[in-house]
C-alpha positions, 0 to 999 in steps of 0.5 A, spaced: 876 318 869 877 316 876 872 315 881 873 323 884 873 325 877 866 322 876 863 324 882 865 332 880 862 331 873 856 328 876 855 333 881 856 339 876 851 335 871 846 334 876 847 340 881 847 336 887 852 336 893 858 332 892 857 328 898 850 326 895 853 324 889 858 320 892 853 316 896 849 315 890 856 312 886 858 308 892 851 305 892 851 303 885 858 300 885 856 296 891 850 294 888 854 291 882 859 288 886 854 285 891 850 282 884 857 279 881 859 276 888 852 272 887 854 270 880 848 274 877 849 278 871 848 286 871 844 289 865 843 296 864 839 298 858 843 302 853 849 301 857 851 294 857 852 288 861 857 286 867 857 278 867 861 274 872 866 269 868 870 263 871 876 260 868 878 253 870 885 251 873 890 249 867 897 248 866 901 254 863 908 255 860 913 260 862 915 262 855 922 264 857 924 257 860 919 252 857 917 250 864 910 248 866 906 252 871 899 251 874 895 256 873 889 257 879 882 257 877 879 264 877 873 269 877 873 275 873 868 281 872 867 282 864 863 288 861 860 287 854 857 294 852 850 295 849 848 298 842 848 305 845 855 305 847 858 302 841 854 307 837 857 313 840 864 310 840 864 308 833 860 313 829 
């Protein structure tokens, strides 16, 4: 599902104008991104948790040549589904 498909779906479900739904969806995404940039965990009841994970710099190996290559440290956003989501995915 794309962002615009999500907006269309929510507009049909809520009978709100697409422009209003777009502002709400953008606001939710902005709030999640803002909290993640502060390193906070975002927990949404009955949905799941977004958490920031950091991986340290390390050495990797090119499987084709066997050459050792440095891999930079990185930060990523992970998602762990809540029980309600798991139950719907695995009835």
